[in-house]
All heavy atoms as a GROMACS GRO file, in nm:
protein
  593
    1MET      N    1  -0.149  -1.186  -0.086
    1MET     CA    2  -0.072  -1.244  -0.184
    1MET      C    3  -0.052  -1.402  -0.161
    1MET      O    4  -0.014  -1.437  -0.064
    1MET     CB    5   0.084  -1.173  -0.172
    1MET     CG    6   0.174  -1.238  -0.265
    1MET     SD    7   0.337  -1.148  -0.272
    1MET     CE    8   0.369  -1.104  -0.110
    2ILE      N    9  -0.103  -1.476  -0.249
    2ILE     CA   10  -0.100  -1.622  -0.249
    2ILE      C   11   0.027  -1.675  -0.312
    2ILE      O   12   0.059  -1.637  -0.427
    2ILE     CB   13  -0.225  -1.688  -0.298
    2ILE    CG1   14  -0.339  -1.636  -0.211
    2ILE    CG2   15  -0.213  -1.829  -0.299
    2ILE    CD1   16  -0.472  -1.687  -0.263
    3LYS      N   17   0.097  -1.757  -0.238
    3LYS     CA   18   0.222  -1.817  -0.296
    3LYS      C   19   0.207  -1.971  -0.295
    3LYS      O   20   0.151  -2.024  -0.202
    3LYS     CB   21   0.348  -1.783  -0.214
    3LYS     CG   22   0.371  -1.634  -0.204
    3LYS     CD   23   0.448  -1.599  -0.330
    3LYS     CE   24   0.507  -1.463  -0.313
    3LYS     NZ   25   0.584  -1.415  -0.426
    4LYS      N   26   0.261  -2.037  -0.392
    4LYS     CA   27   0.250  -2.192  -0.396
    4LYS      C   28   0.394  -2.225  -0.414
    4LYS      O   29   0.478  -2.182  -0.487
    4LYS     CB   30   0.172  -2.234  -0.518
    4LYS     CG   31   0.019  -2.213  -0.498
    4LYS     CD   32  -0.050  -2.286  -0.604
    4LYS     CE   33  -0.199  -2.267  -0.580
    4LYS     NZ   34  -0.281  -2.346  -0.670
    5ILE      N   35   0.439  -2.321  -0.323
    5ILE     CA   36   0.569  -2.385  -0.333
    5ILE      C   37   0.561  -2.526  -0.328
    5ILE      O   38   0.484  -2.600  -0.252
    5ILE     CB   39   0.653  -2.336  -0.194
    5ILE    CG1   40   0.641  -2.178  -0.177
    5ILE    CG2   41   0.784  -2.377  -0.197
    5ILE    CD1   42   0.555  -2.139  -0.069
    6ILE      N   43   0.650  -2.593  -0.412
    6ILE     CA   44   0.668  -2.731  -0.405
    6ILE      C   45   0.787  -2.765  -0.318
    6ILE      O   46   0.891  -2.717  -0.344
    6ILE     CB   47   0.696  -2.795  -0.550
    6ILE    CG1   48   0.563  -2.756  -0.635
    6ILE    CG2   49   0.706  -2.943  -0.544
    6ILE    CD1   50   0.430  -2.822  -0.587
    7VAL      N   51   0.776  -2.846  -0.217
    7VAL     CA   52   0.877  -2.898  -0.132
    7VAL      C   53   0.981  -2.973  -0.206
    7VAL      O   54   0.942  -3.076  -0.264
    7VAL     CB   55   0.826  -2.964  -0.009
    7VAL    CG1   56   0.936  -3.006   0.079
    7VAL    CG2   57   0.726  -2.869   0.066
    8GLU      N   58   1.103  -2.925  -0.196
    8GLU     CA   59   1.214  -3.002  -0.262
    8GLU      C   60   1.265  -3.121  -0.164
    8GLU      O   61   1.231  -3.112  -0.045
    8GLU     CB   62   1.333  -2.919  -0.285
    8GLU     CG   63   1.302  -2.795  -0.368
    8GLU     CD   64   1.295  -2.838  -0.524
    8GLU    OE1   65   1.350  -2.939  -0.564
    8GLU    OE2   66   1.212  -2.759  -0.581
    9GLN      N   67   1.328  -3.221  -0.222
    9GLN     CA   68   1.382  -3.324  -0.142
    9GLN      C   69   1.471  -3.273  -0.031
    9GLN      O   70   1.464  -3.331   0.091
    9GLN     CB   71   1.467  -3.425  -0.225
    9GLN     CG   72   1.511  -3.547  -0.153
    9GLN     CD   73   1.421  -3.643  -0.102
    9GLN    OE1   74   1.311  -3.662  -0.171
    9GLN    NE2   75   1.424  -3.697   0.013
   10THR      N   76   1.553  -3.172  -0.053
   10THR     CA   77   1.646  -3.120   0.055
   10THR      C   78   1.566  -3.056   0.174
   10THR      O   79   1.616  -3.038   0.285
   10THR     CB   80   1.732  -3.016  -0.012
   10THR    OG1   81   1.657  -2.916  -0.074
   10THR    CG2   82   1.832  -3.080  -0.105
   11ASP      N   83   1.445  -3.022   0.151
   11ASP     CA   84   1.362  -2.957   0.252
   11ASP      C   85   1.270  -3.063   0.321
   11ASP      O   86   1.192  -3.031   0.418
   11ASP     CB   87   1.273  -2.845   0.194
   11ASP     CG   88   1.351  -2.740   0.131
   11ASP    OD1   89   1.459  -2.693   0.187
   11ASP    OD2   90   1.315  -2.686   0.024
   12SER      N   91   1.272  -3.188   0.277
   12SER     CA   92   1.192  -3.292   0.337
   12SER      C   93   1.232  -3.311   0.487
   12SER      O   94   1.344  -3.310   0.518
   12SER     CB   95   1.211  -3.425   0.269
   12SER     OG   96   1.130  -3.520   0.317
   13GLY      N   97   1.126  -3.324   0.574
   13GLY     CA   98   1.147  -3.346   0.709
   13GLY      C   99   1.143  -3.212   0.786
   13GLY      O  100   1.152  -3.218   0.911
   14GLU      N  101   1.141  -3.096   0.722
   14GLU     CA  102   1.135  -2.965   0.791
   14GLU      C  103   0.999  -2.937   0.842
   14GLU      O  104   0.908  -2.962   0.777
   14GLU     CB  105   1.191  -2.869   0.703
   14GLU     CG  106   1.226  -2.722   0.775
   14GLU     CD  107   1.297  -2.630   0.688
   14GLU    OE1  108   1.327  -2.656   0.566
   14GLU    OE2  109   1.340  -2.528   0.745
   15ARG      N  110   0.985  -2.870   0.959
   15ARG     CA  111   0.860  -2.819   1.008
   15ARG      C  112   0.802  -2.707   0.912
   15ARG      O  113   0.878  -2.636   0.864
   15ARG     CB  114   0.863  -2.776   1.144
   15ARG     CG  115   0.862  -2.878   1.255
   15ARG     CD  116   0.886  -2.824   1.396
   15ARG     NE  117   0.803  -2.703   1.415
   15ARG     CZ  118   0.773  -2.655   1.538
   15ARG    NH1  119   0.798  -2.728   1.644
   15ARG    NH2  120   0.700  -2.545   1.546
   16LEU      N  121   0.679  -2.713   0.893
   16LEU     CA  122   0.608  -2.618   0.811
   16LEU      C  123   0.643  -2.469   0.858
   16LEU      O  124   0.672  -2.398   0.769
   16LEU     CB  125   0.456  -2.644   0.812
   16LEU     CG  126   0.376  -2.548   0.728
   16LEU    CD1  127   0.407  -2.542   0.581
   16LEU    CD2  128   0.226  -2.576   0.746
   17ASP      N  129   0.620  -2.439   0.977
   17ASP     CA  130   0.651  -2.302   1.030
   17ASP      C  131   0.792  -2.263   0.992
   17ASP      O  132   0.828  -2.149   0.958
   17ASP     CB  133   0.604  -2.276   1.166
   17ASP     CG  134   0.683  -2.367   1.266
   17ASP    OD1  135   0.734  -2.474   1.234
   17ASP    OD2  136   0.696  -2.326   1.386
   18LYS      N  137   0.891  -2.343   1.024
   18LYS     CA  138   1.040  -2.307   0.995
   18LYS      C  139   1.062  -2.294   0.855
   18LYS      O  140   1.136  -2.214   0.807
   18LYS     CB  141   1.122  -2.417   1.068
   18LYS     CG  142   1.122  -2.409   1.208
   18LYS     CD  143   1.211  -2.498   1.281
   18LYS     CE  144   1.202  -2.506   1.436
   18LYS     NZ  145   1.303  -2.592   1.506
   19PHE      N  146   0.999  -2.384   0.772
   19PHE     CA  147   1.018  -2.381   0.627
   19PHE      C  148   0.965  -2.245   0.575
   19PHE      O  149   1.032  -2.181   0.492
   19PHE     CB  150   0.941  -2.498   0.564
   19PHE     CG  151   0.934  -2.496   0.413
   19PHE    CD1  152   1.040  -2.538   0.342
   19PHE    CD2  153   0.818  -2.463   0.353
   19PHE    CE1  154   1.029  -2.540   0.200
   19PHE    CE2  155   0.813  -2.469   0.212
   19PHE     CZ  156   0.918  -2.505   0.137
   20LEU      N  157   0.864  -2.209   0.611
   20LEU     CA  158   0.790  -2.085   0.568
   20LEU      C  159   0.876  -1.962   0.614
   20LEU      O  160   0.897  -1.866   0.533
   20LEU     CB  161   0.649  -2.069   0.611
   20LEU     CG  162   0.545  -2.168   0.546
   20LEU    CD1  163   0.411  -2.168   0.614
   20LEU    CD2  164   0.546  -2.146   0.395
   21HIS      N  165   0.924  -1.968   0.733
   21HIS     CA  166   0.994  -1.852   0.786
   21HIS      C  167   1.132  -1.837   0.708
   21HIS      O  168   1.183  -1.729   0.684
   21HIS     CB  169   1.023  -1.875   0.932
   21HIS     CG  170   1.098  -1.756   0.994
   21HIS    ND1  171   1.236  -1.753   1.030
   21HIS    CD2  172   1.054  -1.635   1.019
   21HIS    CE1  173   1.266  -1.631   1.065
   21HIS    NE2  174   1.154  -1.560   1.075
   22ARG      N  175   1.190  -1.947   0.672
   22ARG     CA  176   1.310  -1.940   0.591
   22ARG      C  177   1.285  -1.881   0.451
   22ARG      O  178   1.364  -1.809   0.404
   22ARG     CB  179   1.377  -2.098   0.581
   22ARG     CG  180   1.512  -2.092   0.515
   22ARG     CD  181   1.576  -2.226   0.526
   22ARG     NE  182   1.494  -2.345   0.497
   22ARG     CZ  183   1.470  -2.386   0.377
   22ARG    NH1  184   1.513  -2.307   0.265
   22ARG    NH2  185   1.399  -2.492   0.363
   23LEU      N  186   1.174  -1.918   0.388
   23LEU     CA  187   1.144  -1.865   0.259
   23LEU      C  188   1.087  -1.718   0.266
   23LEU      O  189   1.115  -1.643   0.168
   23LEU     CB  190   1.032  -1.955   0.186
   23LEU     CG  191   1.075  -2.091   0.161
   23LEU    CD1  192   0.952  -2.165   0.098
   23LEU    CD2  193   1.183  -2.092   0.069
   24PHE      N  194   1.021  -1.680   0.377
   24PHE     CA  195   0.971  -1.543   0.400
   24PHE      C  196   1.012  -1.477   0.523
   24PHE      O  197   0.937  -1.455   0.610
   24PHE     CB  198   0.820  -1.556   0.388
   24PHE     CG  199   0.769  -1.625   0.265
   24PHE    CD1  200   0.706  -1.755   0.273
   24PHE    CD2  201   0.764  -1.564   0.143
   24PHE    CE1  202   0.667  -1.815   0.162
   24PHE    CE2  203   0.725  -1.631   0.031
   24PHE     CZ  204   0.675  -1.764   0.044
   25PRO      N  205   1.155  -1.450   0.537
   25PRO     CA  206   1.203  -1.398   0.660
   25PRO      C  207   1.152  -1.260   0.697
   25PRO      O  208   1.164  -1.223   0.815
   25PRO     CB  209   1.353  -1.392   0.631
   25PRO     CG  210   1.368  -1.389   0.478
   25PRO     CD  211   1.247  -1.458   0.424
   26GLU      N  212   1.082  -1.194   0.600
   26GLU     CA  213   1.032  -1.057   0.633
   26GLU      C  214   0.906  -1.081   0.729
   26GLU      O  215   0.851  -0.976   0.777
   26GLU     CB  216   0.990  -0.990   0.503
   26GLU     CG  217   0.878  -1.042   0.420
   26GLU     CD  218   0.924  -1.164   0.324
   26GLU    OE1  219   1.046  -1.202   0.337
   26GLU    OE2  220   0.844  -1.193   0.243
   27HIS      N  221   0.845  -1.195   0.740
   27HIS     CA  222   0.731  -1.225   0.832
   27HIS      C  223   0.792  -1.306   0.959
   27HIS      O  224   0.865  -1.391   0.936
   27HIS     CB  225   0.640  -1.319   0.759
   27HIS     CG  226   0.575  -1.256   0.637
   27HIS    ND1  227   0.454  -1.176   0.659
   27HIS    CD2  228   0.597  -1.254   0.507
   27HIS    CE1  229   0.415  -1.136   0.540
   27HIS    NE2  230   0.506  -1.180   0.441
   28SER      N  231   0.747  -1.270   1.064
   28SER     CA  232   0.790  -1.330   1.191
   28SER      C  233   0.745  -1.469   1.187
   28SER      O  234   0.629  -1.505   1.131
   28SER     CB  235   0.751  -1.253   1.316
   28SER     OG  236   0.601  -1.268   1.334
   29ARG      N  237   0.814  -1.565   1.264
   29ARG     CA  238   0.770  -1.703   1.271
   29ARG      C  239   0.635  -1.708   1.347
   29ARG      O  240   0.547  -1.789   1.309
   29ARG     CB  241   0.878  -1.783   1.337
   29ARG     CG  242   0.857  -1.927   1.304
   29ARG     CD  243   0.978  -2.020   1.336
   29ARG     NE  244   0.925  -2.115   1.435
   29ARG     CZ  245   1.018  -2.159   1.527
   29ARG    NH1  246   1.139  -2.115   1.536
   29ARG    NH2  247   0.978  -2.250   1.612
   30SER      N  248   0.611  -1.628   1.446
   30SER     CA  249   0.478  -1.631   1.513
   30SER      C  250   0.372  -1.583   1.409
   30SER      O  251   0.268  -1.635   1.431
   30SER     CB  252   0.488  -1.545   1.643
   30SER     OG  253   0.513  -1.402   1.608
   31HIS      N  254   0.388  -1.483   1.334
   31HIS     CA  255   0.288  -1.443   1.238
   31HIS      C  256   0.251  -1.556   1.140
   31HIS      O  257   0.142  -1.594   1.112
   31HIS     CB  258   0.331  -1.315   1.163
   31HIS     CG  259   0.235  -1.281   1.051
   31HIS    ND1  260   0.116  -1.234   1.092
   31HIS    CD2  261   0.254  -1.276   0.920
   31HIS    CE1  262   0.057  -1.206   0.964
   31HIS    NE2  263   0.132  -1.229   0.872
   32LEU      N  264   0.366  -1.626   1.097
   32LEU     CA  265   0.338  -1.737   1.009
   32LEU      C  266   0.254  -1.858   1.083
   32LEU      O  267   0.178  -1.918   1.018
   32LEU     CB  268   0.474  -1.785   0.963
   32LEU     CG  269   0.546  -1.688   0.856
   32LEU    CD1  270   0.696  -1.732   0.826
   32LEU    CD2  271   0.467  -1.675   0.733
   33GLN      N  272   0.299  -1.881   1.211
   33GLN     CA  273   0.225  -1.981   1.289
   33GLN      C  274   0.080  -1.946   1.296
   33GLN      O  275  -0.011  -2.025   1.290
   33GLN     CB  276   0.290  -2.000   1.415
   33GLN     CG  277   0.425  -2.063   1.418
   33GLN     CD  278   0.495  -2.056   1.546
   33GLN    OE1  279   0.464  -1.986   1.644
   33GLN    NE2  280   0.595  -2.139   1.573
   34LYS      N  281   0.050  -1.820   1.311
   34LYS     CA  282  -0.096  -1.772   1.327
   34LYS      C  283  -0.158  -1.798   1.190
   34LYS      O  284  -0.274  -1.829   1.196
   34LYS     CB  285  -0.097  -1.620   1.357
   34LYS     CG  286  -0.236  -1.566   1.393
   34LYS     CD  287  -0.233  -1.427   1.426
   34LYS     CE  288  -0.161  -1.398   1.565
   34LYS     NZ  289  -0.175  -1.262   1.595
   35LEU      N  290  -0.100  -1.766   1.083
   35LEU     CA  291  -0.162  -1.794   0.949
   35LEU      C  292  -0.189  -1.937   0.934
   35LEU      O  293  -0.294  -1.978   0.868
   35LEU     CB  294  -0.059  -1.738   0.835
   35LEU     CG  295  -0.050  -1.590   0.825
   35LEU    CD1  296   0.051  -1.556   0.717
   35LEU    CD2  297  -0.176  -1.517   0.806
   36ILE      N  298  -0.097  -2.021   0.969
   36ILE     CA  299  -0.119  -2.162   0.963
   36ILE      C  300  -0.242  -2.217   1.050
   36ILE      O  301  -0.328  -2.289   1.002
   36ILE     CB  302   0.004  -2.250   1.014
   36ILE    CG1  303   0.125  -2.228   0.916
   36ILE    CG2  304  -0.026  -2.394   1.019
   36ILE    CD1  305   0.261  -2.267   0.974
   37LYS      N  306  -0.246  -2.159   1.176
   37LYS     CA  307  -0.357  -2.204   1.251
   37LYS      C  308  -0.487  -2.142   1.208
   37LYS      O  309  -0.595  -2.207   1.236
   37LYS     CB  310  -0.333  -2.135   1.403
   37LYS     CG  311  -0.226  -2.204   1.472
   37LYS     CD  312  -0.196  -2.140   1.602
   37LYS     CE  313  -0.076  -2.203   1.673
   37LYS     NZ  314  -0.046  -2.148   1.795
   38GLN      N  315  -0.491  -2.034   1.132
   38GLN     CA  316  -0.608  -1.975   1.061
   38GLN      C  317  -0.650  -2.034   0.942
   38GLN      O  318  -0.736  -1.995   0.871
   38GLN     CB  319  -0.587  -1.825   1.045
   38GLN     CG  320  -0.570  -1.742   1.165
   38GLN     CD  321  -0.547  -1.603   1.138
   38GLN    OE1  322  -0.500  -1.561   1.022
   38GLN    NE2  323  -0.561  -1.517   1.227
   39GLY      N  324  -0.565  -2.137   0.890
   39GLY     CA  325  -0.602  -2.213   0.774
   39GLY      C  326  -0.558  -2.140   0.638
   39GLY      O  327  -0.610  -2.163   0.547
   40LYS      N  328  -0.476  -2.035   0.657
   40LYS     CA  329  -0.426  -1.961   0.540
   40LYS      C  330  -0.293  -2.027   0.480
   40LYS      O  331  -0.253  -1.976   0.396
   40LYS     CB  332  -0.401  -1.820   0.583
   40LYS     CG  333  -0.519  -1.748   0.624
   40LYS     CD  334  -0.505  -1.602   0.644
   40LYS     CE  335  -0.635  -1.530   0.706
   40LYS     NZ  336  -0.738  -1.526   0.602
   41ALA      N  337  -0.248  -2.133   0.539
   41ALA     CA  338  -0.136  -2.202   0.490
   41ALA      C  339  -0.184  -2.362   0.483
   41ALA      O  340  -0.219  -2.408   0.578
   41ALA     CB  341  -0.018  -2.197   0.580
   42LEU      N  342  -0.175  -2.404   0.354
   42LEU     CA  343  -0.226  -2.545   0.333
   42LEU      C  344  -0.117  -2.634   0.277
   42LEU      O  345  -0.024  -2.575   0.210
   42LEU     CB  346  -0.332  -2.538   0.231
   42LEU     CG  347  -0.452  -2.447   0.265
   42LEU    CD1  348  -0.547  -2.437   0.139
   42LEU    CD2  349  -0.526  -2.484   0.384
   43VAL      N  350  -0.118  -2.759   0.316
   43VAL     CA  351  -0.017  -2.858   0.255
   43VAL      C  352  -0.106  -2.956   0.181
   43VAL      O  353  -0.199  -3.015   0.238
   43VAL     CB  354   0.054  -2.931   0.366
   43VAL    CG1  355   0.156  -3.039   0.307
   43VAL    CG2  356   0.142  -2.821   0.444
   44ASN      N  357  -0.087  -2.959   0.050
   44ASN     CA  358  -0.160  -3.043  -0.044
   44ASN      C  359  -0.309  -3.006  -0.026
   44ASN      O  360  -0.392  -3.113  -0.025
   44ASN     CB  361  -0.127  -3.192  -0.020
   44ASN     CG  362   0.016  -3.224  -0.032
   44ASN    OD1  363   0.079  -3.169  -0.123
   44ASN    ND2  364   0.065  -3.314   0.057
   45SER      N  365  -0.335  -2.895  -0.023
   45SER     CA  366  -0.481  -2.829  -0.014
   45SER      C  367  -0.551  -2.870   0.101
   45SER      O  368  -0.668  -2.861   0.110
   45SER     CB  369  -0.567  -2.887  -0.139
   45SER     OG  370  -0.496  -2.847  -0.261
   46LYS      N  371  -0.478  -2.906   0.215
   46LYS     CA  372  -0.545  -2.940   0.344
   46LYS      C  373  -0.491  -2.852   0.451
   46LYS      O  374  -0.368  -2.822   0.458
   46LYS     CB  375  -0.530  -3.082   0.372
   46LYS     CG  376  -0.597  -3.177   0.277
   46LYS     CD  377  -0.562  -3.326   0.314
   46LYS     CE  378  -0.617  -3.408   0.206
   46LYS     NZ  379  -0.580  -3.555   0.222
   47GLU      N  380  -0.569  -2.820   0.545
   47GLU     CA  381  -0.522  -2.755   0.666
   47GLU      C  382  -0.444  -2.846   0.742
   47GLU      O  383  -0.456  -2.965   0.745
   47GLU     CB  384  -0.643  -2.696   0.747
   47GLU     CG  385  -0.722  -2.591   0.689
   47GLU     CD  386  -0.819  -2.523   0.788
   47GLU    OE1  387  -0.826  -2.543   0.901
   47GLU    OE2  388  -0.914  -2.454   0.722
   48THR      N  389  -0.335  -2.790   0.813
   48THR     CA  390  -0.248  -2.877   0.890
   48THR      C  391  -0.201  -2.795   1.012
   48THR      O  392  -0.229  -2.676   1.028
   48THR     CB  393  -0.131  -2.924   0.800
   48THR    OG1  394  -0.059  -3.026   0.870
   48THR    CG2  395  -0.040  -2.806   0.760
   49ALA      N  396  -0.126  -2.871   1.097
   49ALA     CA  397  -0.078  -2.811   1.224
   49ALA      C  398   0.049  -2.736   1.189
   49ALA      O  399   0.132  -2.770   1.096
   49ALA     CB  400  -0.051  -2.924   1.328
   50VAL      N  401   0.094  -2.651   1.285
   50VAL     CA  402   0.206  -2.573   1.276
   50VAL      C  403   0.340  -2.667   1.269
   50VAL      O  404   0.438  -2.640   1.191
   50VAL     CB  405   0.227  -2.480   1.405
   50VAL    CG1  406   0.370  -2.418   1.405
   50VAL    CG2  407   0.122  -2.370   1.402
   51HIS      N  408   0.333  -2.777   1.348
   51HIS     CA  409   0.442  -2.862   1.362
   51HIS      C  410   0.445  -2.987   1.259
   51HIS      O  411   0.510  -3.082   1.276
   51HIS     CB  412   0.451  -2.922   1.512
   51HIS     CG  413   0.319  -2.996   1.538
   51HIS    ND1  414   0.209  -2.941   1.581
   51HIS    CD2  415   0.294  -3.126   1.518
   51HIS    CE1  416   0.113  -3.038   1.602
   51HIS    NE2  417   0.157  -3.153   1.566
   52HIS      N  418   0.363  -2.957   1.147
   52HIS     CA  419   0.360  -3.061   1.050
   52HIS      C  420   0.500  -3.071   0.980
   52HIS      O  421   0.559  -2.972   0.948
   52HIS     CB  422   0.252  -3.016   0.941
   52HIS     CG  423   0.244  -3.096   0.813
   52HIS    ND1  424   0.172  -3.222   0.821
   52HIS    CD2  425   0.308  -3.101   0.705
   52HIS    CE1  426   0.178  -3.289   0.704
   52HIS    NE2  427   0.261  -3.213   0.633
   53PHE      N  428   0.546  -3.192   0.955
   53PHE     CA  429   0.670  -3.215   0.884
   53PHE      C  430   0.643  -3.246   0.737
   53PHE      O  431   0.567  -3.330   0.708
   53PHE     CB  432   0.747  -3.338   0.955
   53PHE     CG  433   0.801  -3.302   1.085
   53PHE    CD1  434   0.717  -3.326   1.201
   53PHE    CD2  435   0.909  -3.233   1.108
   53PHE    CE1  436   0.768  -3.298   1.329
   53PHE    CE2  437   0.958  -3.210   1.231
   53PHE     CZ  438   0.896  -3.236   1.351
   54LEU      N  439   0.719  -3.161   0.663
   54LEU     CA  440   0.687  -3.174   0.516
   54LEU      C  441   0.767  -3.287   0.458
   54LEU      O  442   0.862  -3.346   0.512
   54LEU     CB  443   0.742  -3.039   0.451
   54LEU     CG  444   0.677  -2.909   0.492
   54LEU    CD1  445   0.754  -2.797   0.456
   54LEU    CD2  446   0.541  -2.910   0.448
   55LYS      N  447   0.721  -3.332   0.330
   55LYS     CA  448   0.775  -3.433   0.263
   55LYS      C  449   0.803  -3.380   0.119
   55LYS      O  450   0.742  -3.288   0.078
   55LYS     CB  451   0.675  -3.553   0.244
   55LYS     CG  452   0.640  -3.620   0.379
   55LYS     CD  453   0.534  -3.725   0.355
   55LYS     CE  454   0.478  -3.775   0.485
   55LYS     NZ  455   0.334  -3.805   0.493
   56ALA      N  456   0.899  -3.447   0.051
   56ALA     CA  457   0.929  -3.403  -0.086
   56ALA      C  458   0.804  -3.404  -0.168
   56ALA      O  459   0.727  -3.498  -0.164
   56ALA     CB  460   1.037  -3.496  -0.140
   57ASP      N  461   0.788  -3.316  -0.257
   57ASP     CA  462   0.671  -3.294  -0.349
   57ASP      C  463   0.551  -3.244  -0.285
   57ASP      O  464   0.450  -3.235  -0.351
   57ASP     CB  465   0.656  -3.413  -0.432
   57ASP     CG  466   0.772  -3.463  -0.520
   57ASP    OD1  467   0.840  -3.356  -0.569
   57ASP    OD2  468   0.804  -3.572  -0.529
   58ASP      N  469   0.536  -3.218  -0.153
   58ASP     CA  470   0.422  -3.159  -0.097
   58ASP      C  471   0.413  -3.013  -0.166
   58ASP      O  472   0.502  -2.951  -0.197
   58ASP     CB  473   0.453  -3.127   0.053
   58ASP     CG  474   0.420  -3.251   0.136
   58ASP    OD1  475   0.366  -3.346   0.079
   58ASP    OD2  476   0.442  -3.253   0.258
   59GLU      N  477   0.286  -2.985  -0.180
   59GLU     CA  478   0.258  -2.842  -0.231
   59GLU      C  479   0.205  -2.756  -0.114
   59GLU      O  480   0.108  -2.787  -0.053
   59GLU     CB  481   0.144  -2.848  -0.339
   59GLU     CG  482   0.113  -2.717  -0.399
   59GLU     CD  483   0.006  -2.707  -0.492
   59GLU    OE1  484  -0.112  -2.714  -0.454
   59GLU    OE2  485   0.027  -2.704  -0.612
   60VAL      N  486   0.279  -2.655  -0.084
   60VAL     CA  487   0.253  -2.564   0.019
   60VAL      C  488   0.179  -2.438  -0.041
   60VAL      O  489   0.241  -2.374  -0.130
   60VAL     CB  490   0.364  -2.531   0.106
   60VAL    CG1  491   0.328  -2.427   0.211
   60VAL    CG2  492   0.433  -2.647   0.168
   61THR      N  493   0.059  -2.398   0.006
   61THR     CA  494   0.000  -2.280  -0.050
   61THR      C  495  -0.020  -2.185   0.076
   61THR      O  496  -0.077  -2.233   0.165
   61THR     CB  497  -0.136  -2.313  -0.116
   61THR    OG1  498  -0.121  -2.419  -0.207
   61THR    CG2  499  -0.194  -2.178  -0.174
   62ILE      N  500   0.025  -2.064   0.069
   62ILE     CA  501   0.000  -1.970   0.178
   62ILE      C  502  -0.055  -1.833   0.120
   62ILE      O  503   0.001  -1.787   0.023
   62ILE     CB  504   0.138  -1.951   0.257
   62ILE    CG1  505   0.104  -1.866   0.382
   62ILE    CG2  506   0.246  -1.898   0.174
   62ILE    CD1  507   0.224  -1.876   0.485
   63ASP      N  508  -0.146  -1.780   0.206
   63ASP     CA  509  -0.194  -1.653   0.171
   63ASP      C  510  -0.118  -1.552   0.271
   63ASP      O  511  -0.148  -1.547   0.384
   63ASP     CB  512  -0.344  -1.645   0.209
   63ASP     CG  513  -0.405  -1.516   0.166
   63ASP    OD1  514  -0.329  -1.426   0.122
   63ASP    OD2  515  -0.522  -1.502   0.183
   64LEU      N  516  -0.019  -1.486   0.224
   64LEU     CA  517   0.069  -1.406   0.309
   64LEU      C  518   0.000  -1.274   0.340
   64LEU      O  519   0.039  -1.167   0.279
   64LEU     CB  520   0.201  -1.376   0.234
   64LEU     CG  521   0.297  -1.492   0.239
   64LEU    CD1  522   0.412  -1.477   0.148
   64LEU    CD2  523   0.342  -1.533   0.375
   65VAL      N  524  -0.092  -1.276   0.432
   65VAL     CA  525  -0.157  -1.153   0.473
   65VAL      C  526  -0.060  -1.080   0.575
   65VAL      O  527   0.000  -1.135   0.663
   65VAL     CB  528  -0.285  -1.196   0.567
   65VAL    CG1  529  -0.355  -1.073   0.622
   65VAL    CG2  530  -0.380  -1.275   0.480
   66ALA      N  531  -0.054  -0.957   0.550
   66ALA     CA  532   0.030  -0.870   0.632
   66ALA      C  533  -0.022  -0.867   0.780
   66ALA      O  534  -0.141  -0.865   0.794
   66ALA     CB  535   0.051  -0.725   0.583
   67PRO      N  536   0.067  -0.871   0.880
   67PRO     CA  537   0.017  -0.846   1.016
   67PRO      C  538  -0.047  -0.715   1.043
   67PRO      O  539  -0.014  -0.623   0.972
   67PRO     CB  540   0.149  -0.866   1.103
   67PRO     CG  541   0.261  -0.852   1.007
   67PRO     CD  542   0.209  -0.868   0.876
   68ALA      N  543  -0.145  -0.713   1.127
   68ALA     CA  544  -0.220  -0.594   1.156
   68ALA      C  545  -0.111  -0.494   1.217
   68ALA      O  546  -0.038  -0.537   1.309
   68ALA     CB  547  -0.335  -0.626   1.248
   69PRO      N  548  -0.126  -0.365   1.187
   69PRO     CA  549  -0.044  -0.274   1.254
   69PRO      C  550  -0.065  -0.255   1.391
   69PRO      O  551  -0.178  -0.267   1.444
   69PRO     CB  552  -0.064  -0.140   1.181
   69PRO     CG  553  -0.194  -0.160   1.107
   69PRO     CD  554  -0.215  -0.302   1.092
   70ILE      N  555   0.039  -0.240   1.475
   70ILE     CA  556   0.016  -0.216   1.622
   70ILE      C  557   0.010  -0.063   1.651
   70ILE      O  558   0.081   0.012   1.599
   70ILE     CB  559   0.148  -0.269   1.697
   70ILE    CG1  560   0.149  -0.428   1.676
   70ILE    CG2  561   0.133  -0.239   1.842
   70ILE    CD1  562   0.275  -0.481   1.727
   71ASP      N  563  -0.094  -0.030   1.723
   71ASP     CA  564  -0.112   0.111   1.757
   71ASP      C  565  -0.060   0.126   1.898
   71ASP      O  566  -0.107   0.087   2.000
   71ASP     CB  567  -0.267   0.128   1.757
   71ASP     CG  568  -0.301   0.283   1.783
   71ASP    OD1  569  -0.217   0.367   1.768
   71ASP    OD2  570  -0.408   0.309   1.821
   72LEU      N  571   0.047   0.206   1.900
   72LEU     CA  572   0.124   0.237   2.026
   72LEU      C  573   0.073   0.380   2.075
   72LEU      O  574   0.109   0.473   2.006
   72LEU     CB  575   0.275   0.238   2.012
   72LEU     CG  576   0.327   0.101   1.959
   72LEU    CD1  577   0.476   0.103   1.944
   72LEU    CD2  578   0.299  -0.008   2.062
   73LYS      N  579   0.012   0.382   2.180
   73LYS     CA  580  -0.042   0.505   2.232
   73LYS      C  581   0.046   0.540   2.354
   73LYS      O  582   0.084   0.455   2.439
   73LYS     CB  583  -0.185   0.499   2.268
   73LYS     CG  584  -0.282   0.485   2.139
   73LYS     CD  585  -0.419   0.480   2.192
   73LYS     CE  586  -0.505   0.468   2.065
   73LYS     NZ  587  -0.639   0.466   2.093
   74SER      N  588   0.082   0.668   2.365
   74SER     CA  589   0.163   0.704   2.486
   74SER      C  590   0.079   0.736   2.612
   74SER      O  591  -0.030   0.762   2.604
   74SER     CB  592   0.246   0.834   2.451
   74SER     OG  593   0.223   0.886   2.336
   0.00000   0.00000   0.00000
C-alpha cells in the first residue's frame, strides 16, 4: 500500500522516522526505519536517511509493506 503525504509547516524539522511513526502507529518505528533504509520511503522522490529532517512542502512517499510474520517454534 503506497501512501503520499505532503509535509505541513507544523511538521517541519521532524525526523522522517518519527514523522512516519506518528502517522502510522500500527507500524513499529524499527519497521519504518527498515523501510526507509530499503528505499521504500522517499522524500521528494529520492532515497534518504532515517534521520532526515523534513521541511514544509516535502512530499513523502512510502510503500507500507507489512512486516514478515515471526515464526515462534517451541
